[in-house]
N, C-alpha and C positions, 0 to 999 in steps of 0.2 A: 247569629249573635247572642248577646247577654239576655238573659231571661226575660220575657217583653209580656211586662203586665202594669197596669197603670197605677204608677207611684202619687200621681196629682193631688191627688183627692187625700190619704192618709196625712201627703205633705203639707197641706196645706194651711196647716196651724204652723209653719215656717214661712212668715211673708219675707224676710229680711232677704231672700235668695231665690231662684228658680228651683225648683224641686231636684234639679239634676243633681245643681249645685250643691246644695245641703246633704243629696246621700253619696257624694262624692264625699265633701268632708266627714259624713258620720262613718265610711269604711278607712276613710285615711285616717280618722283619730284611732276604729278599731287596731289596725295595721300598726299603729303604736302601741296602743295600752296594751296590747296582746305579748311582747315582747318582756314589758315588763310587772304583768300583774304575775306575781309568784306562789298567790293564796290558793290559787286552783289545784296545784300539787297532784295527790294522788284523787282527789275526788273528778278530776277531768274525765272525761267519757273514755278518752285516749287508754288510758291506764284501766278503766274496767275492762275495755274490748281485749287489752291483751290479756288480762287475766281469762277472760271468757273463752277466747282462742284456745289458753293451753290447755285449760280444761275439757274442753271440747274433744283436742288432738289427744287428751289423755286416754277418751273414754272409748274413741272411735278409730283410733288407729293402733294397725296391729301390723306387729314388724315382719309376722310369718304371712301374710296377704303377699300377694304377687306386684311388682309395680305397676301394672295397670287399673289393681283394686284400690291400691293405696292413692294413686292419682283421681279416681272417681271418688273416693272419702274425703280427700283435703277439696274438691270442685263443688260438693256437696256441701262441707262443712263452712268454703267460704260462700257459697249461695248464702245458706239458711242465717249467717251472721252478717250480711250484708240488705238482703233483701227486703226482710221486716221492717229495720230501720228507715230505709228509703219510703216503703208505702205509709210508716207510720209520720215521717216529716212530712210527707207529698198530700196524706190529709189535712194534716195541719195546716198547711199549708195555702190547701183548699179552701178550708173554713174559713180563715183566716182573714180579717179586714184589715191588718194593718202588716202586709205583707213585707214591709223596708224593714220593720223588727226583726220577723224571721228570720230574714235573708241576713242579717248583722248580725246575729248570734249564730248562725253557720256559719260564716267567715270567722267569726272568733272563734270558735270549735277547731273549725278544719285547720285551722295553722298552727296551733298551741309550738311555738317554739320556742316559749322561755324557761319551761326545764331543760331541754338540751342546752339553750345558750346558757343557762348557768353550771350547768354539769360541766361544759366545754371551759368556762372561764376560771373554775374549779379545778379542772384537771390543769391549764396554764398557771395558778397559783401557787398548785402542789409540785409541782416540778419546778417551777422556780426556785419555792424551799428547799428542793431536795427530800419531797415525799414522794417517791416512786410508788410503793407500795397503795397509798392512796389513790395516785393516779391509774395505777391498774384497775382498780375496783370501779373509777367511773366508766371507762375506757370499756372495760368488757360488757355493761347494759347496751353499749352503743354498735358491737364490731361480734358478728358469730362466728369468734376464731378463738383461742386461747390467748389469756393476756399475763399468765402469770411469770412467763420466763422476758416479758420486756423490760428491756434497759430503760434507762431515759432517753435514748434517741428513739427507740419503738414503741415509748408511750408516746412520744410527741411526734411520729407519724402518723400515729394510728389516731391522735386525737384530731391532726392535719385531714387526712381521710375521711374518717365516719360525718366531721361537721361540716367539710365543703360538700358532700354527696347528701348530707340530711338538707341543710339549707337547698339545694338546687332542687330535689326528688319531693320533700317532701312539704316543703313553702313556695317556691315558684311554681311549681307543675300545679300544685293546687291553688294560687292564686289565679292562676291562667285560667285553669279548666272555669273556677267561680267568675271570670269576667266573662271568657267566651261564649260558654256553657250556658253557666247557671250557677245556683247553690246545690241543687242536687248533683250534679255531676261532680261540684267540688265535695260534695259529702262520699258519693260514691267511690271516687280517687283514695279518698285520704282513707278510708274504712280497710279498702283494698291492700295500702299501700301498710299500715298497720298489721296486717294479716301478714305482710309479706315480710316482717320484721319478727312477727311472732315466731314464724314457721322458714325462716331462712333457708334456701335449696340448699346452698355452699357448704351446709352439716349436714352429713348421712343420713341421720335420724328423720330429717325434712325433706331431704330430696325428691322425693315422687310424693308426700302428700302436700307439703309446700309448691309442689309446681305452679298451679294453675294460678294462685296467690303470688307469686315472685314476678312469673312471665306477663300477668296482667299489669302488675303495677311497675316492671320496664317499661312496656309498650305503650301504657299511658302518660309516662314523665319522660320520654321521649322529645316532646314539643320543649319543654322548662329546660332540659339539658342543655338542648341547641340555642336558645336564647341568652342562657347563662355564656356559654362559649362566643356567641356572636360578641356578647356584653364584651367579654372578656378578650376576643379576636381584636374589636374595635381599640381598647386599651392599650394592646400592643401593637399596635398598628402606627398610632399617636406618639409614641416612642420609636416608631423606624423598625420593629421588628414582624414579623409573620407568624403566627401560630398555627402550628400544622393543624390539618382536620382530619386526616384520615387515622383511625385505628384500629384494626381488626381485633375482634374479641379472642384473648389469650385462656390458656390454660388459668384458672384461677383469680382472672381478674377479667369483668364484664367489657364489654368496649362502652358502656356509660362510664362508670367508673376511670376507665383507660383514659376515656378524652377530655373528665373532669381534672383528673388527678395530672394530667402531663399540662393544662393549662393553667392550674392553681402553680405547679413547679415553676412554669415558665413566669409567670407574675410572680413570684418570690424569689426566684432565683433561687433554686433548693433542689435539691434531690427527695425524689420521693418513689413507692414501688420498693421491690426485694422482696425476700422472702417471707414467707409466714408459717406460722404453725398452726395448722388444721387439720381436725378431725383424729388428734396424736401423731401425726407427721410432717415434716417440714416441707413447703410447697414453694416451688419457684416460682415470682413472679419478674414480669418486665419491672425497667426500672427505668425513672425518667432523670436524667443527670443535665441540670441547669443551674447545678453552683454547686454548693458547699451541702455535708448532710445538715438538716434543719437542726437548730437549737431550740430549749422553749421561748424562747423570743418570738420563733416564726407564728406560736400559736398566737398572741395580739395581734399580731400583721396580717393571722388570717382573719381573724374575727371582725376587725376593722373593714377588709374587703371584701368579704361577706353582708357585713351590713348595705355597704355602698352598692352591692347586686341587690338587694332587696329594696335599697328606695328608688336604683333604675329601673327595676323591676317593674314596680308603681308605675312611676312618673311614664316606662314605656307603652303600659297594656291600661291606664285607668281611663285614656281617650275614647277607647274603644267599649267602656262602660257608656259614659257621657254619650259618643255616638250611639249608642243602644237605645239610651233612655233619651236622647232627644226624638228620634226619630219615629217611636212608638207611637 
């Protein structure tokens, strides 16, 4: 269960509520605040981590090495960018008398969805005004494929796909690991997730070097994926519909992505999936037909859907946090 440490003494200065409730209110405030605090920007540790990851890859990756050598290099790079930070944070937590402040800071840093949310809203605004080129540039930062030829429809689909996947894997899964296992687990997962984004295995140049980061990120994001699917399935049941769960991994579409996008397409009554440009070639992917092709107006609808999912995620798993604090 949750990181079991004594919060009562540090929180004794808040006599109005029990310490457990005070912590719950603090974490709730952080979850709300991080959505709107855009001043962090490029000074956020996630941005620095991406720069470190790309810089290290350029130094240690050798295209002429064998696939096994590249995988070993990628694994060593992952460990060298993950373990030191975890050790430093663990030592700070060990010597600190204000554990709840450290945990709150870790939660704020790990969730980090404000920049993605701003870019997603900007994409929706650009497409609404017909500024397709600006939408392409913003989408390119979040998808590991070529966006230079995307039409308005292609940009709309790309925005829906990456934002729904981001909220599921980067936000829901991180929060789940924070509550169920603890802040160090959430930090480790978010670092691995960021490295997987810096070394996307779908691109030929990162296929082997980024294998370890991408495999671990996918493996540890499954609990969050299933939680989101469960919420969407329950919503569909309320409307008298059954959300199909089975989806075998397809070429150029991971099983997680297929499950998420099919559920989103079903909820928004649109069509998702289809061919993409990857590594300079057109690749065929499955399509999910639950309605017409999405227009730019589908982007704000997805934004509201993802916000409700974030709210429901916290309402569902926060009792686990309270239980863990009460029984310690």
